[in-house]
KOLPA-509743 format. One record per residue (C-alpha): x, y, z. Coordinates in steps of 0.25 Angstrom, whole numbers, plus 5000, padded with zeros to 4 digits. Layout:
BEGIN
{pt {X; Y; Z}}
...
REM end
This chain:
BEGIN
{pt {5169; 4937; 5091}}
{pt {5163; 4951; 5094}}
{pt {5148; 4951; 5096}}
{pt {5139; 4957; 5085}}
{pt {5127; 4965; 5087}}
{pt {5115; 4969; 5078}}
{pt {5106; 4980; 5079}}
{pt {5092; 4976; 5075}}
{pt {5079; 4983; 5070}}
{pt {5066; 4977; 5076}}
{pt {5052; 4980; 5072}}
{pt {5050; 4989; 5085}}
{pt {5045; 5003; 5087}}
{pt {5058; 5007; 5093}}
{pt {5067; 5013; 5083}}
{pt {5080; 5006; 5088}}
{pt {5089; 4994; 5084}}
{pt {5090; 4983; 5094}}
{pt {5104; 4977; 5097}}
{pt {5106; 4961; 5097}}
{pt {5118; 4952; 5098}}
{pt {5121; 4944; 5086}}
{pt {5128; 4930; 5088}}
{pt {5127; 4926; 5074}}
{pt {5140; 4922; 5067}}
{pt {5137; 4931; 5055}}
{pt {5131; 4944; 5061}}
{pt {5119; 4949; 5052}}
{pt {5120; 4960; 5043}}
{pt {5111; 4973; 5044}}
{pt {5098; 4970; 5037}}
{pt {5097; 4956; 5043}}
{pt {5085; 4951; 5050}}
{pt {5087; 4944; 5064}}
{pt {5078; 4938; 5074}}
{pt {5081; 4944; 5088}}
{pt {5074; 4944; 5102}}
{pt {5066; 4956; 5105}}
{pt {5060; 4956; 5119}}
{pt {5053; 4942; 5120}}
{pt {5051; 4941; 5105}}
{pt {5060; 4937; 5093}}
{pt {5059; 4947; 5082}}
{pt {5066; 4950; 5069}}
{pt {5075; 4962; 5067}}
{pt {5083; 4968; 5057}}
{pt {5098; 4970; 5059}}
{pt {5102; 4984; 5056}}
{pt {5116; 4985; 5062}}
{pt {5127; 4975; 5066}}
{pt {5137; 4980; 5077}}
{pt {5148; 4975; 5086}}
{pt {5142; 4983; 5098}}
{pt {5129; 4985; 5105}}
{pt {5125; 4996; 5115}}
{pt {5116; 4986; 5122}}
{pt {5121; 4978; 5134}}
{pt {5126; 4964; 5130}}
{pt {5116; 4958; 5141}}
{pt {5104; 4964; 5134}}
{pt {5108; 4961; 5119}}
{pt {5100; 4949; 5113}}
{pt {5105; 4941; 5102}}
{pt {5100; 4939; 5088}}
{pt {5092; 4926; 5087}}
{pt {5092; 4924; 5072}}
{pt {5097; 4930; 5058}}
{pt {5087; 4929; 5046}}
{pt {5095; 4922; 5036}}
{pt {5083; 4922; 5026}}
{pt {5084; 4937; 5023}}
{pt {5096; 4943; 5018}}
{pt {5100; 4956; 5025}}
{pt {5092; 4968; 5021}}
{pt {5100; 4979; 5014}}
{pt {5106; 4991; 5020}}
{pt {5097; 4999; 5010}}
{pt {5085; 4992; 5015}}
{pt {5089; 4995; 5030}}
{pt {5091; 5010; 5026}}
{pt {5077; 5010; 5020}}
{pt {5071; 5004; 5033}}
{pt {5079; 5014; 5042}}
{pt {5075; 5026; 5034}}
{pt {5060; 5022; 5035}}
{pt {5061; 5019; 5050}}
{pt {5068; 5033; 5052}}
{pt {5058; 5041; 5043}}
{pt {5046; 5034; 5048}}
{pt {5050; 5035; 5062}}
{pt {5050; 5020; 5065}}
{pt {5060; 5009; 5070}}
{pt {5069; 5003; 5059}}
{pt {5063; 4989; 5063}}
{pt {5049; 4994; 5061}}
{pt {5052; 4997; 5047}}
{pt {5062; 4986; 5043}}
{pt {5055; 4974; 5049}}
{pt {5040; 4976; 5044}}
{pt {5046; 4978; 5030}}
{pt {5051; 4963; 5030}}
{pt {5042; 4951; 5027}}
{pt {5035; 4944; 5039}}
{pt {5044; 4932; 5037}}
{pt {5056; 4939; 5040}}
{pt {5051; 4945; 5052}}
{pt {5048; 4931; 5059}}
{pt {5061; 4924; 5062}}
{pt {5054; 4911; 5063}}
{pt {5051; 4912; 5048}}
{pt {5066; 4915; 5044}}
{pt {5069; 4900; 5042}}
{pt {5057; 4898; 5033}}
{pt {5062; 4910; 5024}}
{pt {5074; 4901; 5020}}
{pt {5066; 4888; 5018}}
{pt {5061; 4883; 5005}}
{pt {5047; 4886; 5002}}
{pt {5036; 4877; 4996}}
{pt {5028; 4883; 4984}}
{pt {5015; 4877; 4979}}
{pt {5012; 4881; 4964}}
{pt {4998; 4879; 4958}}
{pt {4997; 4869; 4946}}
{pt {4987; 4870; 4935}}
{pt {4979; 4858; 4941}}
{pt {4978; 4866; 4954}}
{pt {4974; 4879; 4947}}
{pt {4963; 4871; 4941}}
{pt {4958; 4864; 4953}}
{pt {4960; 4874; 4964}}
{pt {4952; 4879; 4972}}
{pt {4940; 4872; 4966}}
{pt {4945; 4859; 4971}}
{pt {4944; 4864; 4986}}
{pt {4932; 4863; 4995}}
{pt {4924; 4876; 4995}}
{pt {4925; 4877; 5010}}
{pt {4941; 4875; 5010}}
{pt {4943; 4890; 5010}}
{pt {4958; 4890; 5015}}
{pt {4961; 4879; 5004}}
{pt {4954; 4888; 4994}}
{pt {4962; 4900; 4998}}
{pt {4975; 4892; 4996}}
{pt {4971; 4888; 4983}}
{pt {4967; 4902; 4978}}
{pt {4980; 4907; 4983}}
{pt {4987; 4897; 4975}}
{pt {4979; 4900; 4963}}
{pt {4982; 4915; 4964}}
{pt {4997; 4913; 4967}}
{pt {5000; 4900; 4958}}
{pt {5010; 4896; 4970}}
{pt {5010; 4897; 4985}}
{pt {5021; 4895; 4995}}
{pt {5018; 4886; 5006}}
{pt {5020; 4897; 5016}}
{pt {5010; 4906; 5009}}
{pt {5000; 4894; 5007}}
{pt {5000; 4892; 5023}}
{pt {4996; 4906; 5025}}
{pt {4983; 4903; 5017}}
{pt {4980; 4889; 5023}}
{pt {4988; 4883; 5035}}
{pt {4988; 4869; 5028}}
{pt {4991; 4874; 5014}}
{pt {5003; 4866; 5012}}
{pt {4996; 4853; 5014}}
{pt {4985; 4858; 5005}}
{pt {4995; 4862; 4994}}
{pt {5002; 4848; 4995}}
{pt {4989; 4842; 4993}}
{pt {4986; 4851; 4981}}
{pt {5000; 4847; 4976}}
{pt {4996; 4832; 4976}}
{pt {4984; 4836; 4968}}
{pt {4993; 4842; 4958}}
{pt {4988; 4856; 4960}}
{pt {5000; 4863; 4966}}
{pt {5015; 4860; 4964}}
{pt {5025; 4862; 4976}}
{pt {5039; 4868; 4974}}
{pt {5050; 4872; 4984}}
{pt {5055; 4886; 4982}}
{pt {5066; 4894; 4988}}
{pt {5065; 4901; 5002}}
{pt {5057; 4914; 5002}}
{pt {5070; 4921; 5006}}
{pt {5078; 4915; 4994}}
{pt {5068; 4911; 4983}}
{pt {5066; 4918; 4970}}
{pt {5056; 4929; 4971}}
{pt {5042; 4926; 4966}}
{pt {5036; 4931; 4953}}
{pt {5049; 4931; 4945}}
{pt {5046; 4936; 4931}}
{pt {5053; 4926; 4922}}
{pt {5059; 4933; 4910}}
{pt {5062; 4920; 4903}}
{pt {5047; 4917; 4900}}
{pt {5042; 4931; 4900}}
{pt {5039; 4939; 4888}}
{pt {5042; 4954; 4888}}
{pt {5029; 4962; 4889}}
{pt {5025; 4972; 4878}}
{pt {5028; 4986; 4885}}
{pt {5019; 4997; 4883}}
{pt {5024; 5009; 4876}}
{pt {5028; 5020; 4886}}
{pt {5023; 5034; 4885}}
{pt {5033; 5045; 4884}}
{pt {5031; 5049; 4899}}
{pt {5032; 5034; 4903}}
{pt {5045; 5032; 4895}}
{pt {5051; 5045; 4901}}
{pt {5047; 5040; 4915}}
{pt {5053; 5026; 4913}}
{pt {5066; 5032; 4908}}
{pt {5067; 5042; 4920}}
{pt {5066; 5031; 4930}}
{pt {5075; 5021; 4922}}
{pt {5086; 5031; 4921}}
{pt {5085; 5036; 4935}}
{pt {5099; 5036; 4942}}
{pt {5099; 5034; 4957}}
{pt {5087; 5040; 4966}}
{pt {5076; 5045; 4957}}
{pt {5062; 5047; 4962}}
{pt {5052; 5048; 4951}}
{pt {5037; 5052; 4952}}
{pt {5030; 5045; 4941}}
{pt {5017; 5054; 4940}}
{pt {5008; 5047; 4930}}
{pt {4993; 5048; 4927}}
{pt {4985; 5036; 4930}}
{pt {4987; 5026; 4918}}
{pt {5000; 5033; 4913}}
{pt {5008; 5020; 4915}}
{pt {5016; 5022; 4927}}
{pt {5017; 5007; 4929}}
{pt {5024; 5006; 4915}}
{pt {5034; 5016; 4920}}
{pt {5037; 5008; 4932}}
{pt {5038; 4995; 4924}}
{pt {5048; 5001; 4913}}
{pt {5056; 5008; 4924}}
{pt {5058; 4995; 4932}}
{pt {5061; 4987; 4920}}
{pt {5072; 4996; 4916}}
{pt {5078; 4996; 4930}}
{pt {5077; 4981; 4932}}
{pt {5082; 4978; 4918}}
{pt {5095; 4987; 4921}}
{pt {5098; 4981; 4934}}
{pt {5095; 4966; 4935}}
{pt {5095; 4965; 4950}}
{pt {5087; 4978; 4952}}
{pt {5074; 4978; 4960}}
{pt {5062; 4987; 4959}}
{pt {5051; 4991; 4969}}
{pt {5037; 4995; 4965}}
{pt {5027; 5000; 4975}}
{pt {5012; 5000; 4974}}
{pt {5003; 5006; 4984}}
{pt {4993; 4995; 4986}}
{pt {4993; 4980; 4985}}
{pt {4982; 4979; 4975}}
{pt {4991; 4986; 4965}}
{pt {5002; 4976; 4966}}
{pt {4995; 4965; 4957}}
{pt {4994; 4975; 4945}}
{pt {5008; 4980; 4947}}
{pt {5014; 4966; 4949}}
{pt {5007; 4961; 4936}}
{pt {5012; 4973; 4928}}
{pt {5027; 4971; 4933}}
{pt {5027; 4956; 4931}}
{pt {5022; 4957; 4917}}
{pt {5032; 4968; 4914}}
{pt {5044; 4961; 4921}}
{pt {5042; 4947; 4916}}
{pt {5052; 4950; 4905}}
{pt {5063; 4955; 4915}}
{pt {5070; 4942; 4918}}
{pt {5072; 4939; 4933}}
{pt {5062; 4950; 4938}}
{pt {5054; 4946; 4950}}
{pt {5043; 4954; 4955}}
{pt {5037; 4953; 4970}}
{pt {5027; 4960; 4977}}
{pt {5027; 4965; 4992}}
{pt {5015; 4970; 4999}}
{pt {5007; 4966; 5011}}
{pt {4997; 4958; 5003}}
{pt {5007; 4947; 5001}}
{pt {5007; 4934; 5009}}
{pt {5018; 4934; 5019}}
{pt {5027; 4923; 5012}}
{pt {5025; 4930; 4998}}
{pt {5029; 4944; 5004}}
{pt {5042; 4938; 5010}}
{pt {5046; 4931; 4997}}
{pt {5044; 4944; 4989}}
{pt {5052; 4952; 5000}}
{pt {5063; 4942; 4999}}
{pt {5063; 4943; 4984}}
{pt {5065; 4958; 4985}}
{pt {5075; 4957; 4996}}
{pt {5084; 4947; 4988}}
{pt {5083; 4955; 4975}}
{pt {5075; 4944; 4968}}
{pt {5063; 4952; 4966}}
{pt {5066; 4963; 4956}}
{pt {5053; 4970; 4957}}
{pt {5045; 4972; 4970}}
{pt {5031; 4977; 4969}}
{pt {5024; 4981; 4982}}
{pt {5016; 4990; 4991}}
{pt {5023; 5000; 5001}}
{pt {5029; 4989; 5010}}
{pt {5038; 4985; 4998}}
{pt {5046; 4998; 4999}}
{pt {5053; 4991; 5011}}
{pt {5056; 4979; 5004}}
{pt {5071; 4975; 5003}}
{pt {5075; 4977; 4988}}
{pt {5091; 4976; 4987}}
{pt {5091; 4980; 4972}}
{pt {5080; 4990; 4972}}
{pt {5082; 4999; 4959}}
{pt {5068; 5006; 4958}}
{pt {5056; 5009; 4966}}
{pt {5042; 5012; 4961}}
{pt {5031; 5018; 4969}}
{pt {5018; 5017; 4961}}
{pt {5006; 5026; 4966}}
{pt {5016; 5033; 4975}}
{pt {5005; 5042; 4980}}
{pt {4997; 5031; 4987}}
{pt {4995; 5032; 5002}}
{pt {4997; 5017; 5003}}
{pt {5012; 5019; 5002}}
{pt {5012; 5025; 5016}}
{pt {5011; 5014; 5027}}
{pt {5001; 5017; 5037}}
{pt {5004; 5007; 5048}}
{pt {5017; 5004; 5055}}
{pt {5029; 5010; 5048}}
{pt {5021; 5021; 5041}}
{pt {5031; 5023; 5029}}
{pt {5028; 5028; 5015}}
{pt {5033; 5018; 5004}}
{pt {5034; 5029; 4994}}
{pt {5043; 5037; 5002}}
{pt {5052; 5025; 5006}}
{pt {5053; 5022; 4991}}
{pt {5058; 5036; 4988}}
{pt {5068; 5034; 5000}}
{pt {5072; 5020; 4996}}
{pt {5075; 5025; 4981}}
{pt {5083; 5036; 4986}}
{pt {5091; 5027; 4996}}
{pt {5094; 5017; 4984}}
{pt {5096; 5027; 4973}}
{pt {5085; 5022; 4964}}
{pt {5073; 5027; 4956}}
{pt {5059; 5028; 4963}}
{pt {5046; 5030; 4955}}
{pt {5034; 5035; 4962}}
{pt {5022; 5034; 4952}}
{pt {5008; 5040; 4953}}
{pt {4997; 5047; 4946}}
{pt {4995; 5055; 4958}}
{pt {5008; 5056; 4966}}
{pt {5009; 5060; 4980}}
{pt {5010; 5075; 4983}}
{pt {5023; 5071; 4990}}
{pt {5029; 5065; 4978}}
{pt {5024; 5076; 4968}}
{pt {5030; 5086; 4977}}
{pt {5044; 5079; 4977}}
{pt {5043; 5079; 4962}}
{pt {5040; 5094; 4961}}
{pt {5052; 5096; 4969}}
{pt {5061; 5088; 4960}}
{pt {5064; 5077; 4970}}
{pt {5056; 5066; 4961}}
{pt {5056; 5065; 4946}}
{pt {5042; 5067; 4941}}
{pt {5038; 5057; 4929}}
{pt {5025; 5060; 4923}}
{pt {5015; 5051; 4915}}
{pt {5004; 5061; 4911}}
{pt {4996; 5052; 4902}}
{pt {4991; 5038; 4902}}
{pt {5000; 5027; 4896}}
{pt {4989; 5021; 4887}}
{pt {4988; 5031; 4875}}
{pt {4973; 5030; 4874}}
{pt {4971; 5031; 4890}}
{pt {4968; 5045; 4895}}
{pt {4965; 5050; 4909}}
{pt {4950; 5048; 4913}}
{pt {4941; 5060; 4913}}
{pt {4937; 5064; 4928}}
{pt {4923; 5069; 4930}}
{pt {4917; 5074; 4944}}
{pt {4903; 5070; 4947}}
{pt {4897; 5081; 4956}}
{pt {4889; 5073; 4966}}
{pt {4882; 5086; 4972}}
{pt {4878; 5090; 4957}}
{pt {4873; 5076; 4955}}
{pt {4865; 5078; 4968}}
{pt {4859; 5091; 4964}}
{pt {4855; 5086; 4951}}
{pt {4847; 5075; 4958}}
{pt {4856; 5064; 4951}}
{pt {4855; 5051; 4958}}
{pt {4867; 5044; 4963}}
{pt {4868; 5029; 4967}}
{pt {4874; 5027; 4981}}
{pt {4885; 5037; 4978}}
{pt {4887; 5034; 4963}}
{pt {4883; 5046; 4955}}
{pt {4874; 5045; 4942}}
{pt {4886; 5049; 4933}}
{pt {4895; 5039; 4939}}
{pt {4885; 5028; 4938}}
{pt {4882; 5032; 4923}}
{pt {4897; 5031; 4920}}
{pt {4898; 5018; 4927}}
{pt {4887; 5012; 4918}}
{pt {4893; 5018; 4905}}
{pt {4906; 5011; 4908}}
{pt {4899; 4998; 4911}}
{pt {4892; 4999; 4897}}
{pt {4905; 5001; 4890}}
{pt {4912; 4989; 4897}}
{pt {4921; 4998; 4905}}
{pt {4925; 4998; 4919}}
{pt {4923; 5008; 4930}}
{pt {4929; 5011; 4944}}
{pt {4922; 5017; 4956}}
{pt {4931; 5022; 4966}}
{pt {4927; 5024; 4981}}
{pt {4938; 5024; 4991}}
{pt {4929; 5018; 5002}}
{pt {4927; 5004; 5004}}
{pt {4915; 4997; 5011}}
{pt {4901; 4999; 5008}}
{pt {4899; 5012; 5016}}
{pt {4908; 5020; 5026}}
{pt {4897; 5021; 5036}}
{pt {4884; 5014; 5041}}
{pt {4874; 5024; 5048}}
{pt {4861; 5026; 5054}}
{pt {4853; 5038; 5049}}
{pt {4843; 5037; 5061}}
{pt {4853; 5040; 5072}}
{pt {4866; 5043; 5065}}
{pt {4874; 5030; 5069}}
{pt {4886; 5027; 5060}}
{pt {4893; 5013; 5061}}
{pt {4906; 5015; 5068}}
{pt {4918; 5007; 5072}}
{pt {4918; 5003; 5087}}
{pt {4934; 5003; 5086}}
{pt {4936; 5016; 5077}}
{pt {4931; 5030; 5076}}
{pt {4926; 5026; 5062}}
{pt {4914; 5022; 5055}}
{pt {4913; 5008; 5050}}
{pt {4911; 5005; 5035}}
{pt {4900; 4996; 5030}}
{pt {4904; 4984; 5022}}
{pt {4891; 4979; 5016}}
{pt {4895; 4966; 5009}}
{pt {4901; 4961; 5022}}
{pt {4890; 4967; 5030}}
{pt {4899; 4973; 5039}}
{pt {4904; 4987; 5045}}
{pt {4919; 4988; 5045}}
{pt {4929; 4998; 5051}}
{pt {4939; 5001; 5041}}
{pt {4949; 5006; 5052}}
{pt {4949; 4994; 5062}}
{pt {4942; 4983; 5054}}
{pt {4930; 4982; 5064}}
{pt {4918; 4975; 5058}}
{pt {4903; 4973; 5061}}
{pt {4891; 4969; 5055}}
{pt {4881; 4979; 5049}}
{pt {4871; 4982; 5060}}
{pt {4856; 4980; 5056}}
{pt {4852; 4993; 5063}}
{pt {4858; 5006; 5069}}
{pt {4865; 5002; 5083}}
{pt {4861; 5015; 5089}}
{pt {4846; 5017; 5085}}
{pt {4842; 5004; 5078}}
{pt {4839; 5010; 5065}}
{pt {4840; 4999; 5054}}
{pt {4841; 5009; 5043}}
{pt {4856; 5011; 5044}}
{pt {4864; 5014; 5031}}
{pt {4877; 5015; 5025}}
{pt {4883; 5029; 5023}}
{pt {4893; 5031; 5011}}
{pt {4899; 5022; 5001}}
{pt {4910; 5012; 5000}}
{pt {4915; 5003; 4989}}
{pt {4905; 4992; 4993}}
{pt {4893; 5001; 4992}}
{pt {4898; 5007; 4978}}
{pt {4900; 4993; 4973}}
{pt {4886; 4989; 4977}}
{pt {4880; 5002; 4971}}
{pt {4887; 5000; 4958}}
{pt {4881; 4986; 4956}}
{pt {4867; 4992; 4955}}
{pt {4870; 5006; 4949}}
{pt {4878; 5000; 4937}}
{pt {4870; 4987; 4934}}
{pt {4878; 4976; 4928}}
{pt {4892; 4982; 4932}}
{pt {4902; 4972; 4938}}
{pt {4907; 4980; 4951}}
{pt {4919; 4976; 4958}}
{pt {4924; 4983; 4971}}
{pt {4939; 4983; 4975}}
{pt {4942; 4988; 4989}}
{pt {4949; 4984; 5002}}
{pt {4937; 4975; 5005}}
{pt {4936; 4968; 4992}}
{pt {4951; 4965; 4991}}
{pt {4954; 4959; 5005}}
{pt {4958; 4946; 5000}}
{pt {4972; 4944; 4994}}
{pt {4971; 4945; 4979}}
{pt {4957; 4950; 4979}}
{pt {4961; 4964; 4974}}
{pt {4969; 4958; 4962}}
{pt {4957; 4949; 4958}}
{pt {4947; 4961; 4959}}
{pt {4957; 4970; 4950}}
{pt {4958; 4958; 4940}}
{pt {4943; 4958; 4939}}
{pt {4943; 4973; 4935}}
{pt {4955; 4972; 4925}}
{pt {4948; 4960; 4919}}
{pt {4935; 4968; 4916}}
{pt {4926; 4960; 4926}}
{pt {4922; 4973; 4933}}
{pt {4914; 4985; 4928}}
{pt {4915; 4994; 4940}}
{pt {4926; 4993; 4950}}
{pt {4923; 5000; 4964}}
{pt {4935; 5002; 4973}}
{pt {4943; 5010; 4983}}
{pt {4957; 5015; 4981}}
{pt {4962; 5001; 4978}}
{pt {4957; 5003; 4964}}
{pt {4961; 5017; 4962}}
{pt {4976; 5016; 4958}}
{pt {4985; 5008; 4950}}
{pt {4975; 4999; 4943}}
{pt {4975; 4998; 4928}}
{pt {4960; 4996; 4925}}
{pt {4959; 4996; 4910}}
{pt {4944; 4996; 4909}}
{pt {4941; 5006; 4919}}
{pt {4935; 5019; 4912}}
{pt {4927; 5025; 4924}}
{pt {4931; 5029; 4938}}
{pt {4921; 5034; 4948}}
{pt {4925; 5040; 4961}}
{pt {4916; 5041; 4973}}
{pt {4917; 5048; 4986}}
{pt {4930; 5055; 4983}}
{pt {4926; 5068; 4990}}
{pt {4928; 5063; 5004}}
{pt {4944; 5065; 5003}}
{pt {4942; 5079; 4999}}
{pt {4939; 5083; 5014}}
{pt {4949; 5074; 5021}}
{pt {4958; 5080; 5032}}
{pt {4970; 5073; 5026}}
{pt {4977; 5083; 5017}}
{pt {4981; 5072; 5008}}
{pt {4967; 5068; 5005}}
{pt {4966; 5076; 4992}}
{pt {4979; 5070; 4987}}
{pt {4974; 5056; 4990}}
{pt {4961; 5059; 4984}}
{pt {4966; 5065; 4971}}
{pt {4976; 5053; 4969}}
{pt {4965; 5043; 4972}}
{pt {4956; 5049; 4962}}
{pt {4967; 5051; 4951}}
{pt {4971; 5036; 4953}}
{pt {4957; 5030; 4952}}
{pt {4954; 5039; 4940}}
{pt {4966; 5034; 4933}}
{pt {4959; 5020; 4933}}
{pt {4950; 5025; 4922}}
{pt {4953; 5025; 4907}}
{pt {4967; 5018; 4908}}
{pt {4965; 5009; 4895}}
{pt {4960; 5019; 4885}}
{pt {4946; 5020; 4890}}
{pt {4941; 5034; 4893}}
{pt {4941; 5035; 4908}}
{pt {4932; 5043; 4917}}
{pt {4932; 5046; 4932}}
{pt {4920; 5051; 4939}}
{pt {4922; 5057; 4953}}
{pt {4910; 5059; 4962}}
{pt {4912; 5072; 4970}}
{pt {4904; 5083; 4977}}
{pt {4916; 5092; 4975}}
{pt {4918; 5092; 4960}}
{pt {4925; 5106; 4961}}
{pt {4936; 5101; 4970}}
{pt {4950; 5103; 4965}}
{pt {4954; 5089; 4967}}
{pt {4943; 5084; 4958}}
{pt {4947; 5094; 4947}}
{pt {4962; 5090; 4947}}
{pt {4957; 5075; 4946}}
{pt {4948; 5078; 4934}}
{pt {4961; 5085; 4927}}
{pt {4970; 5073; 4932}}
{pt {4978; 5084; 4937}}
{pt {4987; 5078; 4948}}
{pt {4998; 5088; 4946}}
{pt {4988; 5100; 4949}}
{pt {4982; 5093; 4961}}
{pt {4996; 5089; 4966}}
{pt {5002; 5104; 4964}}
{pt {4989; 5110; 4971}}
{pt {4989; 5100; 4982}}
{pt {5004; 5102; 4985}}
{pt {5002; 5117; 4985}}
{pt {4991; 5115; 4996}}
{pt {5000; 5106; 5004}}
{pt {5012; 5116; 5003}}
{pt {5003; 5127; 5008}}
{pt {4997; 5118; 5020}}
{pt {5011; 5113; 5023}}
{pt {5007; 5099; 5021}}
{pt {5016; 5087; 5015}}
{pt {5024; 5086; 5007}}
{pt {5028; 5100; 5012}}
{pt {5029; 5095; 5026}}
{pt {5032; 5082; 5033}}
{pt {5023; 5075; 5043}}
{pt {5022; 5064; 5053}}
{pt {5010; 5059; 5061}}
{pt {5010; 5054; 5075}}
{pt {4998; 5045; 5078}}
{pt {4994; 5040; 5091}}
{pt {4984; 5029; 5095}}
{pt {4978; 5028; 5109}}
{pt {4966; 5022; 5116}}
{pt {4960; 5036; 5117}}
{pt {4961; 5048; 5107}}
{pt {4965; 5056; 5119}}
{pt {4977; 5047; 5122}}
{pt {4982; 5048; 5107}}
{pt {4980; 5063; 5107}}
{pt {4988; 5064; 5120}}
{pt {4999; 5056; 5115}}
{pt {5000; 5065; 5102}}
{pt {5000; 5077; 5110}}
{pt {5011; 5072; 5119}}
{pt {5019; 5069; 5107}}
{pt {5016; 5083; 5101}}
{pt {5021; 5089; 5114}}
{pt {5034; 5081; 5114}}
{pt {5036; 5085; 5099}}
{pt {5035; 5100; 5103}}
{pt {5046; 5099; 5112}}
{pt {5056; 5093; 5102}}
{pt {5067; 5102; 5096}}
{pt {5061; 5100; 5082}}
{pt {5047; 5104; 5086}}
{pt {5048; 5117; 5078}}
{pt {5050; 5109; 5065}}
{pt {5038; 5101; 5065}}
{pt {5023; 5104; 5066}}
{pt {5014; 5096; 5076}}
{pt {4999; 5096; 5074}}
{pt {4989; 5093; 5085}}
{pt {4986; 5078; 5088}}
{pt {4973; 5074; 5082}}
{pt {4964; 5061; 5081}}
{pt {4965; 5053; 5068}}
{pt {4953; 5054; 5059}}
{pt {4949; 5040; 5063}}
{pt {4952; 5042; 5078}}
{pt {4950; 5028; 5083}}
{pt {4953; 5014; 5077}}
{pt {4952; 5001; 5084}}
{pt {4949; 5009; 5097}}
{pt {4962; 5016; 5096}}
{pt {4962; 5032; 5095}}
{pt {4972; 5039; 5085}}
{pt {4977; 5053; 5084}}
{pt {4989; 5059; 5076}}
{pt {4999; 5070; 5077}}
{pt {5004; 5077; 5064}}
{pt {5019; 5082; 5064}}
{pt {5025; 5089; 5052}}
{pt {5037; 5097; 5047}}
{pt {5042; 5104; 5035}}
{pt {5055; 5096; 5037}}
{pt {5055; 5081; 5035}}
{pt {5068; 5080; 5043}}
{pt {5063; 5088; 5055}}
{pt {5050; 5080; 5055}}
{pt {5059; 5067; 5055}}
{pt {5068; 5072; 5066}}
{pt {5056; 5076; 5075}}
{pt {5049; 5063; 5073}}
{pt {5062; 5055; 5077}}
{pt {5064; 5063; 5089}}
{pt {5049; 5062; 5093}}
{pt {5048; 5047; 5092}}
{pt {5055; 5044; 5105}}
{pt {5046; 5054; 5113}}
{pt {5034; 5048; 5107}}
{pt {5038; 5034; 5112}}
{pt {5038; 5039; 5126}}
{pt {5023; 5044; 5125}}
{pt {5012; 5036; 5130}}
{pt {4997; 5035; 5130}}
{pt {4994; 5029; 5116}}
{pt {4993; 5015; 5110}}
{pt {5003; 5018; 5099}}
{pt {5008; 5030; 5090}}
{pt {5015; 5031; 5077}}
{pt {5022; 5041; 5069}}
{pt {5020; 5042; 5054}}
{pt {5029; 5051; 5045}}
{pt {5023; 5056; 5032}}
{pt {5009; 5052; 5036}}
{pt {4999; 5051; 5025}}
{pt {4986; 5051; 5033}}
{pt {4984; 5062; 5043}}
REM end
């Protein structure tokens, strides 16, 4: 029998495939996972080609150790998606394909367990009544296990062990007490997808009446033939989610095996979407819904991925990583809040999930819906050019709900008139908050800066607390009595006096959400104030619990960062106050105004969604700025058109295409020297005349964790020319020395 060779992609920076000899009776198909020796390690690779010949000498060829039987081969379409992403974002195929898989598939020692039956512990009514009160107060691990069981209703043994190493013995003891029941389920790779909506028991929900614009949008998406990109531009509260639900229902009902992919920008939005989708699709027999995001436990993520890969999950709801999920029967893709920067990965493979969604839809010939109240200028321009079909929802879905009134509070005028403010909260804003409290309505105060204060300073000598590892100030976190760097995580106790001059009168400068929360407690007496930001939602499930308190009416004033600005349907909120928005007006980033406008439009849309008159108060020192005037008119179209005109005149995206080379070195001089060598090499390439290279400059935060950073911007009016240049440039970059690491980012968002 003639030998068989396989070409394998490995998670390695080199953009090449590695040849191995395969001695198995049945050679693996392309898309199969294999365990292979690589150096002194055993690693998992993805078979991309099977061939009868290899250019590698026979004495240097090594053999495949094992073939993953637990995972059916990935489809040719999925391999093509990974290959496109690798080529476009200038990475190796293995660097794209392998990290997109669950961790359990990237560890050969765990393959056998994927096919083994799994033990599942379900909570019984007696256990719900007894736990966790029956446990000792100091048994923190046991109480965490009990809480996880209560929240999930059931736990697999593997997931329970992550919480507590002796979880199985504990659960067996609880079983003997009659608190939990044990059942043996199928393997993760073979079992049924979780959260199946059982149509036999479900009652069809009463559907809301669609507006004419909603009905037209649903009809257009439902009747789309082949690749059809839609830009669903709907004002906040216009019912974009209802359009998604109706369009998916029509497509899934027409094709019993069809799958749908719905992307949301942030993990904390998934519970709200998941609840809406489960309620709607409970009546569609056989429909299962799974989520895919980084907040899931490892075992749960693996099971959900397998459910999607096998076709058992008909709706996959996830964050940006879900765009690389294997979905063999994919029929429609929805990208909610498509403008959100969170869709762009900022580490490792720096891909845009929105852009990959467009490519994947084109590859498979299916509709893709990009929804937003403030679409990205790139998408808006594509619609202007006729490449995307624009669907407009110009009014709110609830008949009595209207867009909120936006008013600007001129802080300079307040100061000139001698009107007192309280820790950054103006008199008119405090008065409005008190009025809403008296009416029993909710208010939202938005400040996109967490912590208590961004700086701690001494007014005697000018000392400001800085991070010893970064070129950045540390943030004061008063509740934790700590100074914390938001770039590297360095933390220290608050000093009793200035370390330079000994002055004990050191004070915080500026305001974060913690300080605003503290101020509101005294400025608006009797108000129940809740803060939601990255600090208050660190524990798993905490964000969902806090948002539930808001929806239940247990909160009068909600304070938060961008986490509360988008996607949430707060029925009782009638007032939104915006603090410290002016800082973005003077950013060096040309996208800063676009992001600020989107952020303000989104947070403004939280007010007046259920028929209550909504009001938005924006504190500013620049009330005549054109951005604020467009905001007051809710005029996204005018803002987008004027900003696109400025971008065109300045030769900025979307009218040019950019890439960013970043270098990290032990010194700033080393990083800059590397970039200057790279620029010199680029100037000698044949395609140099078709790209523009800017000077190498330090990043805004130059030093992080003792590593100095700099960047080099390259742009071209031709996407093809830029891609060809980057492809030819990469081998040269690999020969340059002098830095710790470098990376190349295509279509950067942060410059």
